[in-house]
C-alpha angles and dihedrals in degrees: 000000000000091000094056099062089043091054091047090051092051091049092048091049091050091051092049092049090049092050091048091050091048091049091050091051096048098042100046108108134170138190121235118196108227104172139008101040112133092005121155114221122207112236093189095051093036089229123146137177115250112232116232127189139179123220114212135177128234090280093052092253118142117259112220123203098023117144110236121192123202114200126193128199116269095220141024120022106002143117143226133236125239094283093048093254130132094228136048130183122205134175121237116246126225089284091054091250126144128174135191103223126200101032111173122183121233121232096265116104119224146065125306139175129237113208116213121194136176138166128208131174091355096309123112122203134174140194135183134216128191129225133174131222112213143164113244114262112247144092122280120232090255092059090049090056091049091053091048091049092051092049093047091044091050091049091049092049090049090049091051091052091048091048092052089054092047093248091287130114095231119132097236114155118263113267095029117120119230118240092252094064136254121330129229140199116224123202115246120031105019115245124171127203142072118337117274 
């Protein structure tokens, strides 16, 4: 009689351990980042890269119908979603994919993290991905005009020096007038030499 309850207890323990192992295998989920990690968002154009993730189970199979929440920082470099909020929740499709559409960077340059969370079969998991807000590299129209002014100014100064020396490469002292007469600079196509 003493052996029978002990055997039943062993069987019951084995069943409970088996159920626990089965539950651990079926409820284990993870988040894979598919798009948006390492992206650089344009502050000037207000264009961002929508993050996309895939939720998979312990066997690597897609989990459909899981709620996935994307959360942006409240200060510093960050962004907003289409409805100007800092969070967005999307359901995974049959491939386990969920995307946060309509991401727009704010006007603060720098790197920020997007936190992604989901829960499935009583288990919550999270992942993060990093993006950067940046101004596009390039010169503004003001800097182009400065470069043009410097080039034109340098050319005019060089032309004036050449005109003072009569367009020749002689080593006459400054202030002396060449034998051919004084020189002039005419607007338009530059020509150097004696007056016409």
